N, C-alpha and C positions, 0 to 999 in steps of 0.2 A: 408913390411913382412919380418922376416930374418924366414930363412927356415932350418931345422935341418936333412931335408932329400928330395931327390927327388926321384920318383916313373914315371916309363914310361909306357905307353904301348911300344909294339913291334912292328907291321905291320904297317906299314905308318908313324913311328915313329924313330925306331932305323930300319929297314929295310923295304926294298921296299916290297908292299906287292904283295901276289901270284896271280897269275892268277884264278881269277871264274871259266872262261871256264875249263882251266885242274885241276881242284879242281869239278867240273861237270864230267866231263871223269872220275875220281875215282871215286867218287860214282855211275856213268853206271856199271863200273868194280866190284863193290862191290857187285851190283844187280846180276851182273851174275855169281858172284860167289857162289853163293845160285840159280840160275837157274831160277833168275825171271828177272821183266823186272820193272823197277819203276821211278817216275819223280826226275832225279836228281837233277834238281833245284829246284823245290820246298822243297827235302829234305835237300839240301845242306842250305835253307835258314830258315828249322826246326832244323838245327845244329847249327848253327848262332844266335839264337833266345834263344840256350837250352833249344827248346820246346819237351822234352824228350816224354814225353806222347801220341805228335801229331806221332812222330818216332815209338812208342811201336805200336799204334793203328796201323799203316801202315803193321808192321810188322807182328803185328798178323794175318791180312786179307790175307796175301801174305805165312802164314803159314811158317815165320821164326819168331826165339829167336832175341827179341834184343839186348840183350847182347851180341849174338854173332856174327848181324849186325854192331853192333858200334864198335865191337873190325876190323871187318873186314876194316871198313869204315874207321879206322884211319892207321891202317896199308897201305892202300893206298892211301892216303889224306899226312901219313908223309913223303912214299916214293914220291911221284909229289912234294913235295916241294922240298926233298935232290934231285933231277933230274932239276928243276930249277936253284937249285943254279949251281950244278955240268956243266950246260950246259953255265952256265952264261949270263942266263934270267935274275937272282936276284942275289941285289945284297945292301949293308950295304950303309947307304945316306950317302954324302960324311960330313955333318955338324954335325956327332955324332963325330968326334973331338974334338966338342966345351966341351963336354964333361970334358974329359981329365980334364978342366982346373976345375972341380966343386969340391971342396974341403969338402962336406958333404959326408954321406954314400946315394949311390943311388940302385937301383932296379928295376928291371921289373916285370912288373903285365902284362898280355895278357890273352887275350881267344882263343891263339892257342895253338897246344897242345905241354904239355911241352917237348917233344925228340925234335921237330921241335925248338924250341925256345933253347935248349941244343946246339942241332946240328949246326943252325946256329951262335947261338953267340961264339961260339966254332972257326968255319970255316972263321969268320970273324974278330978272334983274340979280342974278345968284353969281354971273361967272368972273365976277374979279375977284369973290371970295376964297376960290381956289385954283394955286398955283399947278395942280394936274390935275386932268381927269382919265378914267381908261372906260371904256364899256367894250361890249361883245357886240363883234359882228357875226352876221349867222353865217359863215364859211367854217369850215373843217378846225379850223386853228382859234378861231374865237369862239368856237362851243367847249376849243377843250381846255380853254384857259375860266370857263366857268368857273364860281365856288362850287364845292371847296379848295379846288387848284390854288396854290396862291402866288402864280404867275404874278399876275396884274398886281396884287396888292406889293410884293417884291419890286416891280418897277417902280410904281408908286413911289416905293419907297426910297428907294435909289435915285428917282429925282429930285426928291425931297434933301437929298443927301442926311435922314436921317437914320440916329441907332435906336432911340426909343419910341417909337409910333405908337398909337392907338389907334384900334379898328372899330367903328362905331356901325352895328348894322341890329337888322330885327329878326329875324332867323337864324335857325341853328344851321344852316349852311354857313350862315357869315361868322358863327364864332369858330367852326372847324376850321375855316377859310385863314383867320386870325393866330386860330394853332398851326395848323399848316406853314404858314410865316415866320411864326414862332415870335407872335408878337402881343402883346393885351389886348382885350376886347371887350366891349361896351353894350350887352343888349341892353335896346329899348323895345320894350312892349307899353303899350298906351290903352292898350286893355286885356281884360283876361284871357279876351277871346286869342290877341296876339302870342300866347306864351308857347315859344315852339318845344319841340324836343327837352325831357328833363334829363339827355343824359348829353349836358352840354354844361361848361359851367364855365361863364363871363367873369372875366375880373370885378367888375361893374354892370349894376341891373339896374336902368333910367324908368321912371315912367312919361319922360319928356325931354328934351332937348336942353329945355330949361335948367336943368342939374349937372348937363357935363362941367360946364365951369368949373362948380363946387369941387366938384370927382376929380378935376384936373389939380386942385389947390393943394 
């Protein structure tokens, strides 16, 4: 099939995934800022799932304003991810070079914070490759747009005036989001350990972005 645009997930596709442990630590510091203690790993999973209601309920039980907590969590998680890059703990994948050969509009649709996505794209010299970029702030609306919700994918498609876009991701939730947006998908699994749930059926399965140009021909 001929595609007139390609959209990419960010973490695990364009750049290496952040350290879950360091993000847990960032949330631990967030609780400490409010003079509280809380389950950082559980809170992380709630943020990843876009479950603002559970976060709000937890915050109420601790006497914290949920909006204030999420704003502080965003600051800590953004700072942590910037530090990862500055310390050389996280980089872009070598195979992103394959994107430069694609002669159609490209975009990013990520569940990471927009500040992180923008900062890392600029840091690795990749920003000019993408005509539109979406992330998810840690706000009720931002969390509601996390995949598999297709809202940000649909917005990116509209930005690029695309009729036949392809979405490239590395998780089952990416494939579900593409399905919900009514577009084809490519699943990149660089190792067997990256293989997601078998209950999704991507249009293409890739082991590297270097295979993408051939898949698009």
